[in-house]
N, C-alpha and C positions, 0 to 999 in steps of 0.2 A: 525695906531695903530699896534704895533708889538704884535704878538700872542706868547704866551708861550706854545701853543699846539705843541706836537711833534708826528709824526707818530709812531705807535707801531704795534705789531704783529696783533692786531685785525683790524686796519685800512688797513694794507698791505694785510691781508688775505681777507678782504672784497673787496678790489680793484682787487686782483687776481681773486677771484670768479666771480665778476661782468664782468671782461674782458672775462673769459671763457664762461659765459652764453651769452655774446654778440658776441661770435665768434671772438674776438680780441686776437688771440693766441699770436702773437708776443708782444703785449702790456702786456699780462699776464706774459710772460717770462721776459720782461723788469722789471716789478714791482717785480717779484720774485728775480731777481738779485739785484735790488736796495735795497730790504729788507736786504740782506746780507751785501751789501756795507755800509749800514747805521748802521751796527752792531746790528741789531735786530735778535734775535734768532727765527727761524721759529717755528710755532706750527705744529702738525701733519696735521691740517686742511689746513694751507697755503702751506705746503710742498706737500700734496696730490693734492691740486688745481693746483700746478705747474706741477705735473705729468700729470694731466688731460689735461692741456693746451698742453703739448707735444703730448699726445695721439690724441687730436683733430686736431693737426697740422700734424699728421701722421709721427712724428719724433721718430721712435722707439729707435734708439741708445741713443738719449737724454733722452727719458722716462726711459729707463733701467738705465742710469747713475743717473738720479734723484732718482730712487728707491734705488740704491746702496748708494747714498749720505745720504738718510734717514736712511738706516741701519747703516751707519758709524757714525751717530750722536747719540744723546741721545734719539731720537724719535724712537718709535716702529711702523714699517709700518703696515697699516691696509688693510682690504679687498678692499677698494676703490683704494688704490695705486696699489696693486697687480693686481686688475681687469683692471685698466687703462693700465698697461704695457702689460698684456696678450692681451687685445683688440688691442693695437697698433701693437704688433707683429703679431697677427692674420691677421689684415688688410694688413700689409706690405707683409706678406707671400702670402696672397691671390692675391694681385696685381702683385707680382713677378711671381706667377704661371700662371696668365692669360697671361703673355708675351710669354709663350711657345705655 
């Protein structure tokens, strides 16, 4: 039986958030990219979840770029997105400084 159900911003957002909570960072990023490839406009929740996945993965350049992408879209960044980027940069800087 063929289903007429199609993924939408809510199903993608739930999948991204579930991956982040389960510590599946690369899967969360994959779902985030798939959302855009499918032509679904992200919500601030799905976009922020993608920033959080990058934070948890300690990928600060990607987290900063994701926040820049949010600012370049029709979405308005929120405190969660800014906090995730700040946390990522703080962790990256701390690890870098420990190398000295």
